[in-house]
C-alpha angles and dihedrals in degrees: 000000000000121000112252092232094052118097109196133186120230091256090051091049091050088052091053093050091049102041099024095221140073130229115229098333121169101251092153094055093135091059091052094063117102129033116013117259115248135194135059097261130111128233120181115194115178141149126247115196123221112282094180141336115214146110101285129121115171091184105047098022105024113189094006116128107208104025123203099276144008124276140189109225129194137178134042126019094238089086112126142147088274124030121188122233095252141096100309092188087072095052097055130070100197144010139211090218121106094241113067090214094062113086093154120128125233126181141175139179117277124238125240133194116222111207126212091262091058099254123130132224127184115248109229120235118230133207107275126240112295090011097097111167097028118128096242106277135128132304113227129208128194118184133186128173095224149318112319091007097109136033117224119234120271126238108280095028119140138163145176128215130192127028121260089205095054115116103165136060125268089214093224097144111201089357092067111142096211129027146168125229115205107209109218094193138036119271094038092303134162103060137040093186124122118266115289091004104095108103093207108028101038119076136160088229132060113283109262095214135057111277113219096204100033134260128288123206123201126191121189123199127211117267104211127081134191090233091230117062124064088197142353131211094265091037089234112071095078092061130054144178119251124277092270094051132257117348125224120246116310094357099128102156098092121123114253118228120253089248090059105027101160117089114216129191113282108248122202130178122207124193126185116206121199100223094154095106090055098055097100105119089208089067095048123088113293092244089059095245119147115274105210129113131183113233091254089066097262114148094177104058093229089106096068112133141170135212128207134193112183115230110155115144118251113313095331096119094046091052091049092051090048092054134060094261109158128194105315094336104105122130089192092066133058116240122206129209116246091244088062102042093043087066093067109096141161115223112251111248100176107064110213134138104253098190105038126108107260135202090218139007116278106273094033108272111139092210092235 
């Protein structure tokens, strides 16, 4: 399927039909309208379709099948209950991510609606803005302030951000590392502001009112690395925020601490949940409180978290960060049509009904 905004020549179309992918096409053309972009930095923004939804977590619960709670996973098809500390890009044969070179894996908690009678139903994810054609999934951002300003991750690198047990705010203001956007209109409407930067519609807790256009979740990773460890036991200690604390989205100019002197690309995950069919107030709790739970049992939203296993081929990510690559416009990388990347899948190993009404969340937590 060709993107509506893409005008192709017959030769280009023939190339698409033959090779089934594009090189550097302007899939995010709508985002490029308006004031010209300035600055030497790079920012990739691209969609990764769902590769599998199930209870597996090779970082927190390696080898466990099932793991403690449900996740939405995107990226390469090397994803499994256990993943060796090696070059993951060489273990996979395909990816659900827009760029063919990215066989990384990214995963987050799922969202569930709790009806007034106490039963739960999984909230479906939807293709994010400008990712038409994707099979739900997660939108990925990589940001660098300029050529030579960040060092791409090494094969075997992995990290986790957020805390699934957190139930209170970090009170970081605009520097919040995870946030929710309540869309007040259909088609992602209500706010043009950057993630976590809208003073009214972005919160670090679940929106307390029905959201007409759904709910977006953003998760921002640290941008400093110790330069030595590809991972640590808690999957966090080898990375750090800058000296002045966490940075807001796309602010990658902070100074790294001496303990973590190497600046890495800022990674952010973005998930769009289609909560529109759950907006009937008669189905919400009688006291009017919000009815959503993360799959880890969190009713507040503060426990949102994200996992990352690096899997870019060769030096492709480093070259992209050292260039002016913007959104999906990067001639150094190979873009794939949604109809191609959506075919990449991982066989389900934990057999559960993903869309049934449930008496409790998968894994057992009551969400109380």
